[in-house]
SEZA-777177 format. One record per residue (C-alpha): residue in three letters; x, y, z; residue number from 1. Coordinates in steps of 0.02 Angstrom, whole numbers, padded with zeros to 5 digits, m for minus. Each point is the difference from the previous one (the first is absolute). Layout:
<tidrens>
TIDREN  rodren       x       y       z  nulum
TIDREN     ALA       X       Y       Z    NUM
...
</tidrens>
This chain:
<tidrens>
TIDREN  rodren       x       y       z  nulum
TIDREN     UNK  m01774   05966   02668      1
TIDREN     UNK  m00015  m00090  m00166      2
TIDREN     UNK  m00001   00167  m00096      3
TIDREN     UNK   00143   00066   00109      4
TIDREN     UNK   00105  m00152  m00042      5
TIDREN     UNK  m00037   00027  m00184      6
TIDREN     UNK   00054   00183   00016      7
TIDREN     UNK   00167  m00045   00077      8
TIDREN     UNK   00028  m00134  m00132      9
TIDREN     UNK  m00026   00132  m00135     10
TIDREN     UNK   00120   00120   00085     11
TIDREN     UNK   00135  m00135   00012     12
TIDREN     UNK  m00026  m00046  m00181     13
TIDREN     UNK   00016   00182  m00053     14
TIDREN     UNK   00159   00015   00103     15
TIDREN     UNK   00071  m00153  m00084     16
TIDREN     UNK  m00029   00082  m00169     17
TIDREN     UNK   00078   00166   00054     18
TIDREN     UNK   00151  m00061   00096     19
TIDREN     UNK   00106  m00055  m00149     20
TIDREN     UNK  m00021   00170  m00080     21
TIDREN     UNK   00042   00088   00162     22
TIDREN     UNK   00153  m00108   00028     23
TIDREN     UNK   00063   00041  m00175     24
TIDREN     UNK   00011   00184   00045     25
TIDREN     UNK   00065  m00025   00177     26
TIDREN     UNK   00183   00033  m00035     27
TIDREN     UNK   00028   00180  m00050     28
TIDREN     UNK   00181   00041  m00039     29
TIDREN     UNK   00024   00180   00057     30
TIDREN     UNK   00133   00084  m00108     31
TIDREN     UNK   00078   00163   00056     32
TIDREN     UNK   00034   00129  m00136     33
TIDREN     UNK   00054   00181  m00005     34
TIDREN     UNK   00005   00090  m00168     35
TIDREN     UNK  m00165   00080  m00059     36
TIDREN     UNK  m00144  m00119  m00045     37
TIDREN     UNK   00013   00055  m00182     38
TIDREN     UNK   00182  m00059  m00008     39
TIDREN     UNK   00025  m00153  m00110     40
TIDREN     UNK   00054  m00105   00150     41
TIDREN     UNK  m00168   00028   00085     42
TIDREN     UNK  m00107   00016  m00156     43
TIDREN     UNK   00070  m00144  m00101     44
TIDREN     UNK   00131  m00110   00083     45
TIDREN     UNK  m00076  m00039   00169     46
TIDREN     UNK  m00179  m00022  m00066     47
TIDREN     UNK   00064  m00121  m00134     48
TIDREN     UNK   00098  m00096   00132     49
TIDREN     UNK  m00159  m00006   00105     50
TIDREN     UNK  m00097  m00070  m00148     51
TIDREN     UNK   00133  m00133  m00026     52
TIDREN     UNK  m00004  m00047   00185     53
TIDREN     UNK  m00189  m00011   00003     54
TIDREN     UNK  m00002  m00109  m00156     55
TIDREN     UNK   00142  m00112   00061     56
TIDREN     UNK  m00084  m00030   00170     57
TIDREN     UNK  m00176  m00012  m00073     58
TIDREN     UNK  m00051   00153   00101     59
TIDREN     UNK   00065  m00061   00167     60
TIDREN     UNK   00129   00141   00010     61
TIDREN     UNK  m00035   00178  m00055     62
TIDREN     UNK   00111   00155  m00003     63
TIDREN     UNK  m00039   00168   00078     64
TIDREN     UNK   00109   00155  m00026     65
TIDREN     UNK   00020   00115   00150     66
TIDREN     UNK   00084   00170   00012     67
TIDREN     UNK   00069   00030   00176     68
TIDREN     UNK   00094   00161  m00041     69
TIDREN     UNK   00169   00038   00076     70
TIDREN     UNK   00170  m00039  m00073     71
TIDREN     UNK   00002  m00148  m00122     72
TIDREN     UNK   00154  m00063   00092     73
TIDREN     UNK  m00119  m00059   00137     74
TIDREN     UNK  m00080  m00125  m00119     75
TIDREN     UNK   00137  m00129   00025     76
TIDREN     UNK  m00015   00003   00189     77
TIDREN     UNK  m00189  m00004  m00013     78
TIDREN     UNK   00009  m00163  m00097     79
TIDREN     UNK   00128  m00075   00120     80
TIDREN     UNK  m00110   00047   00149     81
TIDREN     UNK  m00161  m00061  m00080     82
TIDREN     UNK  m00081   00171  m00013     83
TIDREN     UNK  m00023  m00042  m00184     84
TIDREN     UNK  m00001  m00171  m00084     85
TIDREN     UNK   00099   00072  m00145     86
TIDREN     UNK   00071   00166  m00061     87
TIDREN     UNK   00125   00072  m00122     88
TIDREN     UNK   00135   00130   00015     89
TIDREN     UNK   00165   00066  m00067     90
TIDREN     UNK   00162  m00087   00051     91
TIDREN     UNK   00093   00166  m00003     92
TIDREN     UNK  m00091   00055   00159     93
TIDREN     UNK   00108  m00124   00097     94
TIDREN     UNK   00183   00047  m00028     95
TIDREN     UNK   00117  m00133   00068     96
TIDREN     UNK  m00128  m00140   00004     97
TIDREN     UNK  m00034  m00020  m00186     98
TIDREN     UNK   00167   00011  m00089     99
TIDREN     UNK  m00025  m00138  m00128    100
TIDREN     UNK  m00163   00069  m00071    101
TIDREN     UNK   00101   00144  m00072    102
TIDREN     UNK   00059  m00125  m00131    103
TIDREN     UNK  m00148   00045  m00110    104
TIDREN     UNK   00013   00187   00030    105
TIDREN     UNK   00175   00028  m00069    106
TIDREN     UNK   00015   00112  m00154    107
TIDREN     UNK   00021  m00082  m00169    108
TIDREN     UNK  m00120  m00147   00010    109
TIDREN     UNK  m00085   00059  m00158    110
TIDREN     UNK  m00163  m00096   00028    111
TIDREN     UNK  m00179   00046   00040    112
TIDREN     UNK  m00087  m00025   00167    113
TIDREN     UNK  m00082  m00167  m00043    114
TIDREN     UNK   00160  m00079  m00062    115
TIDREN     UNK   00098   00070   00148    116
TIDREN     UNK  m00132  m00062   00123    117
TIDREN     UNK   00002  m00178  m00067    118
TIDREN     UNK   00190  m00001   00002    119
TIDREN     UNK  m00003   00071   00177    120
TIDREN     UNK  m00111  m00142   00061    121
TIDREN     UNK   00098  m00139  m00086    122
TIDREN     UNK   00170   00062   00059    123
TIDREN     UNK  m00060   00021   00178    124
TIDREN     UNK  m00070  m00177  m00002    125
TIDREN     UNK   00161  m00072  m00072    126
TIDREN     UNK   00134   00101   00089    127
TIDREN     UNK  m00049   00140   00118    128
TIDREN     UNK  m00130  m00076   00117    129
TIDREN     UNK   00140  m00098   00085    130
TIDREN     UNK   00059   00161   00083    131
TIDREN     UNK  m00162   00012   00101    132
TIDREN     UNK  m00037   00184  m00032    133
TIDREN     UNK  m00188  m00041   00001    134
TIDREN     UNK   00010  m00106   00157    135
TIDREN     UNK  m00160   00002   00103    136
TIDREN     UNK  m00119   00028  m00146    137
TIDREN     UNK  m00059  m00097  m00151    138
TIDREN     UNK   00051   00083  m00162    139
TIDREN     UNK  m00151   00011  m00117    140
TIDREN     UNK   00080   00095  m00144    141
TIDREN     UNK   00147   00108  m00053    142
TIDREN     UNK  m00024   00137  m00128    143
TIDREN     UNK   00064   00166  m00061    144
TIDREN     UNK  m00079   00163  m00051    145
TIDREN     UNK   00032   00074  m00172    146
TIDREN     UNK   00163   00090  m00042    147
TIDREN     UNK   00045   00136   00125    148
TIDREN     UNK   00015   00176  m00072    149
TIDREN     UNK   00039   00176   00064    150
TIDREN     UNK  m00154   00109   00026    151
TIDREN     UNK   00031   00183   00044    152
TIDREN     UNK  m00086   00163   00035    153
TIDREN     UNK   00124   00090  m00115    154
TIDREN     UNK   00089  m00069  m00155    155
TIDREN     UNK   00183  m00049  m00011    156
TIDREN     UNK   00113  m00027  m00151    157
TIDREN     UNK   00136  m00103   00085    158
TIDREN     UNK   00025  m00106   00156    159
TIDREN     UNK   00124   00128   00067    160
TIDREN     UNK  m00151   00108   00037    161
TIDREN     UNK  m00064  m00132   00121    162
TIDREN     UNK   00140   00040   00122    163
TIDREN     UNK  m00077   00078   00156    164
TIDREN     UNK  m00181  m00027  m00051    165
TIDREN     UNK  m00121  m00070   00131    166
TIDREN     UNK  m00065  m00165  m00067    167
TIDREN     UNK  m00119  m00122   00081    168
TIDREN     UNK   00090  m00168   00010    169
TIDREN     UNK  m00093  m00161   00036    170
TIDREN     UNK   00151  m00108   00043    171
TIDREN     UNK   00091  m00145  m00081    172
TIDREN     UNK   00104   00039  m00154    173
TIDREN     UNK  m00082   00172  m00010    174
TIDREN     UNK   00104   00050   00150    175
TIDREN     UNK   00162  m00052  m00084    176
TIDREN     UNK  m00045   00097  m00158    177
TIDREN     UNK  m00050   00153   00100    178
TIDREN     UNK   00166   00000   00093    179
TIDREN     UNK   00095  m00003  m00164    180
TIDREN     UNK  m00102   00146  m00067    181
TIDREN     UNK   00032   00102   00156    182
TIDREN     UNK  m00183   00028   00038    183
TIDREN     UNK  m00069   00033   00173    184
TIDREN     UNK  m00113  m00147   00039    185
TIDREN     UNK  m00174   00031   00071    186
TIDREN     UNK  m00074  m00150   00089    187
TIDREN     UNK  m00187  m00026  m00022    188
TIDREN     UNK  m00115  m00145  m00046    189
TIDREN     UNK  m00072  m00003  m00175    190
TIDREN     UNK  m00170   00052   00067    191
TIDREN     UNK   00073   00167   00058    192
TIDREN     UNK   00093   00049  m00158    193
TIDREN     UNK  m00135   00115  m00068    194
TIDREN     UNK  m00004   00093   00165    195
TIDREN     UNK   00188   00030   00016    196
TIDREN     UNK   00014   00056  m00182    197
TIDREN     UNK  m00149   00117   00009    198
TIDREN     UNK   00070   00078   00159    199
TIDREN     UNK   00175   00022  m00074    200
TIDREN     UNK   00079  m00118   00126    201
TIDREN     UNK   00073  m00094  m00149    202
TIDREN     UNK   00051   00056  m00174    203
TIDREN     UNK  m00036  m00167  m00079    204
TIDREN     UNK  m00014  m00187   00018    205
TIDREN     UNK   00066  m00162  m00074    206
TIDREN     UNK  m00150  m00106  m00050    207
TIDREN     UNK  m00072  m00097  m00147    208
TIDREN     UNK  m00106   00090  m00128    209
TIDREN     UNK  m00164  m00075   00059    210
TIDREN     UNK   00004   00109   00155    211
TIDREN     UNK  m00019   00155  m00109    212
TIDREN     UNK  m00184  m00051   00000    213
TIDREN     UNK  m00033  m00105   00155    214
TIDREN     UNK   00094   00114   00121    215
TIDREN     UNK  m00039   00157  m00103    216
TIDREN     UNK   00183   00042  m00029    217
TIDREN     UNK  m00055   00082  m00162    218
TIDREN     UNK  m00068   00143   00106    219
TIDREN     UNK   00153   00028   00110    220
TIDREN     UNK   00146  m00068  m00104    221
TIDREN     UNK  m00044   00043  m00181    222
TIDREN     UNK   00176  m00032  m00069    223
TIDREN     UNK   00070  m00175  m00025    224
TIDREN     UNK   00172  m00055  m00058    225
TIDREN     UNK  m00038  m00168  m00079    226
TIDREN     UNK   00134  m00135  m00017    227
TIDREN     UNK  m00032  m00132  m00135    228
TIDREN     UNK  m00011  m00145   00123    229
TIDREN     UNK  m00003   00105   00157    230
TIDREN     UNK   00135   00038   00125    231
TIDREN     UNK  m00048  m00147   00112    232
TIDREN     UNK  m00143  m00116   00050    233
TIDREN     UNK  m00079  m00015   00172    234
TIDREN     UNK  m00019  m00166   00091    235
TIDREN     UNK  m00163  m00043   00088    236
TIDREN     UNK  m00064  m00154   00090    237
TIDREN     UNK  m00170  m00074   00040    238
TIDREN     UNK   00006  m00079   00172    239
TIDREN     UNK  m00114  m00130   00081    240
TIDREN     UNK  m00024  m00039   00184    241
TIDREN     UNK   00052  m00178   00041    242
TIDREN     UNK  m00134  m00025   00132    243
TIDREN     UNK  m00136   00052  m00122    244
TIDREN     UNK   00061  m00125  m00130    245
TIDREN     UNK   00013  m00135   00134    246
TIDREN     UNK  m00181   00035   00051    247
TIDREN     UNK  m00057  m00054  m00174    248
TIDREN     UNK  m00029  m00179  m00051    249
TIDREN     UNK   00147  m00081  m00089    250
TIDREN     UNK  m00101   00008  m00160    251
TIDREN     UNK  m00036   00187   00015    252
TIDREN     UNK   00176   00043   00056    253
TIDREN     UNK   00068  m00086  m00156    254
TIDREN     UNK  m00132   00088  m00106    255
TIDREN     UNK   00046   00174   00065    256
TIDREN     UNK   00185  m00029  m00028    257
TIDREN     UNK  m00033  m00071  m00174    258
TIDREN     UNK  m00068   00169  m00057    259
TIDREN     UNK   00140   00097   00085    260
TIDREN     UNK   00187  m00013  m00030    261
TIDREN     UNK   00056   00023  m00180    262
TIDREN     UNK  m00179   00017  m00063    263
TIDREN     UNK  m00037   00146   00116    264
TIDREN     UNK   00173   00076  m00029    265
TIDREN     UNK  m00030   00003  m00188    266
TIDREN     UNK  m00174   00073   00023    267
TIDREN     UNK   00061   00142   00110    268
TIDREN     UNK   00146   00039  m00116    269
TIDREN     UNK  m00115   00000  m00152    270
TIDREN     UNK  m00122   00123   00076    271
TIDREN     UNK   00136   00115   00068    272
TIDREN     UNK   00082  m00003  m00170    273
TIDREN     UNK  m00162   00045  m00089    274
TIDREN     UNK  m00029   00139   00128    275
TIDREN     UNK   00158   00085  m00063    276
TIDREN     UNK  m00077   00022  m00173    277
TIDREN     UNK  m00164   00064   00071    278
TIDREN     UNK   00090   00122   00115    279
TIDREN     UNK   00110   00070  m00138    280
TIDREN     UNK  m00146   00026  m00119    281
TIDREN     UNK  m00100   00084   00137    282
TIDREN     UNK   00146   00113   00047    283
TIDREN     UNK   00025   00055  m00181    284
TIDREN     UNK  m00186   00034  m00019    285
TIDREN     UNK   00011   00108   00157    286
TIDREN     UNK   00139   00106  m00076    287
TIDREN     UNK   00150  m00077   00089    288
TIDREN     UNK   00171   00005  m00083    289
TIDREN     UNK   00074  m00174  m00023    290
TIDREN     UNK   00179   00022  m00058    291
TIDREN     UNK   00090  m00152  m00071    292
TIDREN     UNK   00170  m00006   00083    293
TIDREN     UNK   00128   00055  m00132    294
TIDREN     UNK   00161  m00095  m00032    295
TIDREN     UNK   00096   00122   00111    296
TIDREN     UNK  m00112  m00039   00150    297
TIDREN     UNK   00009  m00187  m00031    298
TIDREN     UNK   00190   00015  m00003    299
TIDREN     UNK  m00004   00097   00165    300
TIDREN     UNK  m00110  m00133   00079    301
TIDREN     UNK   00109  m00144  m00059    302
TIDREN     UNK   00155   00085   00070    303
TIDREN     UNK  m00078   00030   00171    304
TIDREN     UNK  m00077  m00174   00019    305
TIDREN     UNK   00129  m00112  m00084    306
TIDREN     UNK   00067  m00068   00165    307
TIDREN     UNK  m00170  m00040   00078    308
TIDREN     UNK   00000  m00183  m00049    309
TIDREN     UNK   00168  m00031   00083    310
TIDREN     UNK  m00054   00099   00152    311
TIDREN     UNK  m00157  m00105   00018    312
TIDREN     UNK   00096  m00163  m00019    313
TIDREN     UNK   00118   00056   00138    314
TIDREN     UNK  m00146   00049   00113    315
TIDREN     UNK  m00082  m00172  m00007    316
TIDREN     UNK   00153  m00106   00034    317
TIDREN     UNK  m00066  m00034   00175    318
TIDREN     UNK  m00157  m00082  m00074    319
TIDREN     UNK   00098  m00154  m00056    320
TIDREN     UNK  m00083  m00019  m00169    321
TIDREN     UNK   00074   00001  m00174    322
TIDREN     UNK  m00057   00177  m00036    323
TIDREN     UNK   00104   00022  m00157    324
TIDREN     UNK  m00073  m00156  m00080    325
TIDREN     UNK  m00175   00050   00057    326
TIDREN     UNK   00017   00173  m00077    327
TIDREN     UNK   00062  m00071  m00165    328
TIDREN     UNK  m00145  m00125  m00006    329
TIDREN     UNK  m00129   00130   00049    330
TIDREN     UNK   00053   00108  m00147    331
TIDREN     UNK  m00007  m00149  m00118    332
TIDREN     UNK  m00177  m00045   00056    333
TIDREN     UNK  m00064   00178  m00006    334
TIDREN     UNK   00074   00042  m00170    335
TIDREN     UNK  m00062  m00161  m00082    336
TIDREN     UNK  m00174   00002   00080    337
TIDREN     UNK  m00146  m00008  m00120    338
</tidrens>
């Protein structure tokens, strides 16, 4: 009995040593994602965020990326329903719900993805969150992809040639631009773009240059009409489940949020912006034709999109925010960002 008692004492002592370490890894934040694992969001952004979270919580919360498949639109509902603790997706997949996020997508911002992302976060925090478009979820970040360009199977010399072409449209401001060009929109998530282009379902796609590499557009859309600062930007959000955050200690909840928000927005924008350069270099090395939009094309584009700002301002009147002031301030922040 004496030896048995000693044995149990040793076991309990060992457990006491192990338990703190086990507790530190108990909370795994499951993050839903959808583009390929090699995409900068999954290769760089989310792992860096996970590192920040682990450091900020001293290892008590860790991040795990999961790929459920299906349409990325489902990510928002998955977070709201607790299927995932966090996820990210494109606001343009939800026409009618997210009107204000188009503020950062409008043509003519003239800033890179990191600057736009920081401005996006600050303006939402100051003005736009009051409208409640993100009601039911905790907003972890707002960011944009790099400048959106036209990628095609066959080259064009003017925007008039876009009339009647079948173009994959993601949503948001892309839709408004497509309507002005007279293209026939093809609806498909980003993960299906290679497939629809290779099968001839679409003649081209509006996307940033990084996707020439990550989605292999260089193979199925070897011609790009490149605008100096892009035709538009795309608005994305990182979303957190409220119940998951509430399940953390007050200390860890604060820690997770401290490495989210503007910090995460800037990180995502920075990596997506860098991905543009990598994608363009890779496309050129693969023999793609990247045509700088000539003055005549820029003039065409300006003529067809000149009223988009006023149209957007009219569309968000029901949101009861000072959208005009917000837009002016967003541009100031983005253009002066260092």
